[in-house]
C-alpha positions as a printed NumPy array, in Angstrom:
array([[ -9.781,  51.072,  35.294],
       [-10.004,  47.923,  34.162],
       [-10.192,  46.827,  30.752],
       [-12.725,  44.239,  29.815],
       [-11.891,  40.644,  28.024],
       [-13.453,  42.564,  24.745],
       [-11.036,  45.396,  25.102],
       [ -7.95 ,  43.463,  25.186],
       [ -8.849,  41.189,  22.376],
       [ -9.294,  44.009,  20.226],
       [ -5.9  ,  45.401,  21.559],
       [ -4.173,  42.242,  20.58 ],
       [ -5.715,  41.735,  17.117],
       [ -4.833,  45.538,  16.502],
       [ -1.371,  44.73 ,  17.459],
       [ -1.024,  41.272,  15.304],
       [  1.362,  41.04 ,  12.608],
       [ -0.429,  41.502,   9.428],
       [  1.388,  38.639,   7.996],
       [ -0.131,  36.482,  10.499],
       [ -3.005,  35.628,   8.045],
       [ -0.654,  35.072,   4.903],
       [  0.85 ,  32.248,   7.361],
       [ -2.603,  30.45 ,   8.228],
       [ -3.647,  30.896,   4.734],
       [  0.263,  28.97 ,   3.603],
       [ -0.469,  26.346,   6.024],
       [ -3.948,  25.313,   4.479],
       [ -2.343,  25.765,   0.871],
       [  0.528,  23.581,   1.821],
       [ -2.105,  21.051,   3.728],
       [ -4.373,  21.048,   0.574],
       [ -0.817,  20.254,  -1.487],
       [  0.243,  17.099,   0.733],
       [ -3.694,  15.702,   0.811],
       [ -3.613,  16.388,  -3.173],
       [ -0.653,  14.761,  -3.554],
       [ -1.775,  11.599,  -1.239],
       [ -5.058,  11.512,  -2.827],
       [ -3.476,  11.008,  -6.661],
       [ -1.11 ,   8.295,  -4.974],
       [ -3.898,   6.792,  -3.674],
       [ -5.531,   6.967,  -7.184],
       [ -2.519,   5.487,  -8.984],
       [ -2.448,   2.382,  -6.452],
       [ -6.054,   1.938,  -7.125],
       [ -5.65 ,   2.354, -10.881],
       [ -2.775,  -0.782, -10.678],
       [ -5.135,  -2.88 ,  -8.618],
       [ -7.724,  -2.466, -11.293],
       [ -4.91 ,  -3.73 , -13.886],
       [ -3.507,  -6.581, -11.71 ],
       [ -5.783, -10.155, -11.327],
       [ -6.524, -10.601,  -7.661],
       [ -4.791, -13.87 ,  -6.691],
       [ -6.297, -16.11 ,  -3.882],
       [ -5.355, -16.357,  -0.19 ],
       [ -3.915, -19.669,  -1.12 ],
       [ -1.829, -18.233,  -3.965],
       [ -0.348, -15.553,  -1.735],
       [  0.741, -17.833,   0.807],
       [  2.57 , -20.188,  -1.885],
       [  4.137, -16.809,  -3.07 ],
       [  5.267, -16.16 ,   0.296],
       [  6.473, -19.336,   1.022],
       [  8.149, -19.727,  -2.1  ],
       [ 10.185, -16.221,  -1.529],
       [ 11.185, -17.083,   1.943],
       [ 12.682, -20.383,   0.906],
       [ 14.261, -19.086,  -2.397],
       [ 17.545, -17.565,  -0.777],
       [ 17.889, -21.393,   0.791],
       [ 17.897, -23.249,  -2.712],
       [ 13.848, -24.168,  -2.83 ],
       [ 11.364, -25.208,  -0.64 ],
       [ 11.56 , -28.382,   1.908],
       [  9.672, -31.043,   0.983],
       [  8.705, -31.692,   4.802],
       [  7.688, -28.023,   5.057],
       [  5.771, -28.143,   1.872],
       [  3.388, -31.091,   2.601],
       [  2.778, -30.063,   6.455],
       [  1.97 , -26.429,   5.402],
       [  0.257, -27.398,   2.219],
       [ -0.471, -31.062,   2.033],
       [  1.361, -31.239,  -1.408],
       [  4.556, -32.641,  -2.96 ],
       [  7.329, -30.524,  -3.634],
       [  6.554, -31.294,  -7.363],
       [  2.749, -30.311,  -7.314],
       [  3.841, -27.192,  -5.721],
       [  6.105, -26.249,  -7.999],
       [  3.508, -27.032, -10.887],
       [  1.117, -25.074,  -8.783],
       [  3.518, -22.093,  -8.284],
       [  4.39 , -22.155, -12.003],
       [  0.924, -21.921, -12.871],
       [  0.294, -19.264, -10.333],
       [  3.162, -17.236, -11.631],
       [  1.883, -17.518, -15.324],
       [ -1.539, -16.225, -14.366],
       [ -0.493, -13.057, -12.654],
       [  1.819, -12.551, -15.934],
       [ -1.214, -13.23 , -18.126],
       [  1.016, -16.078, -19.725],
       [ -2.119, -18.377, -18.544],
       [ -1.739, -22.149, -18.029],
       [  1.101, -23.519, -20.218],
       [ -0.339, -26.977, -22.143],
       [  2.199, -29.135, -19.829],
       [  0.158, -28.011, -16.551],
       [ -3.204, -29.04 , -18.198]])
């Protein structure tokens, strides 16, 4: 006598440990906790973005360029002119304006 597939499955289900279902529910609960932590972090990031002024692509490039050259004593004049088409003096003025705008200070009267 051979048992049908249905009978085999029923026998396996009957012999399955009782805590197996609780393991599955614990896994789902864990996934839910992980998702909620991720969601909460995303909300925090979005709130921060809303409070910070958006900077233009040019401003981001200027900031990045200045950060890269800062450990070497500042930006070289030839690199600044090639990349942005401005003198080092004008680059520093523009950089100061960007930093003041980001910090919420606004332009200084000397920059006007």
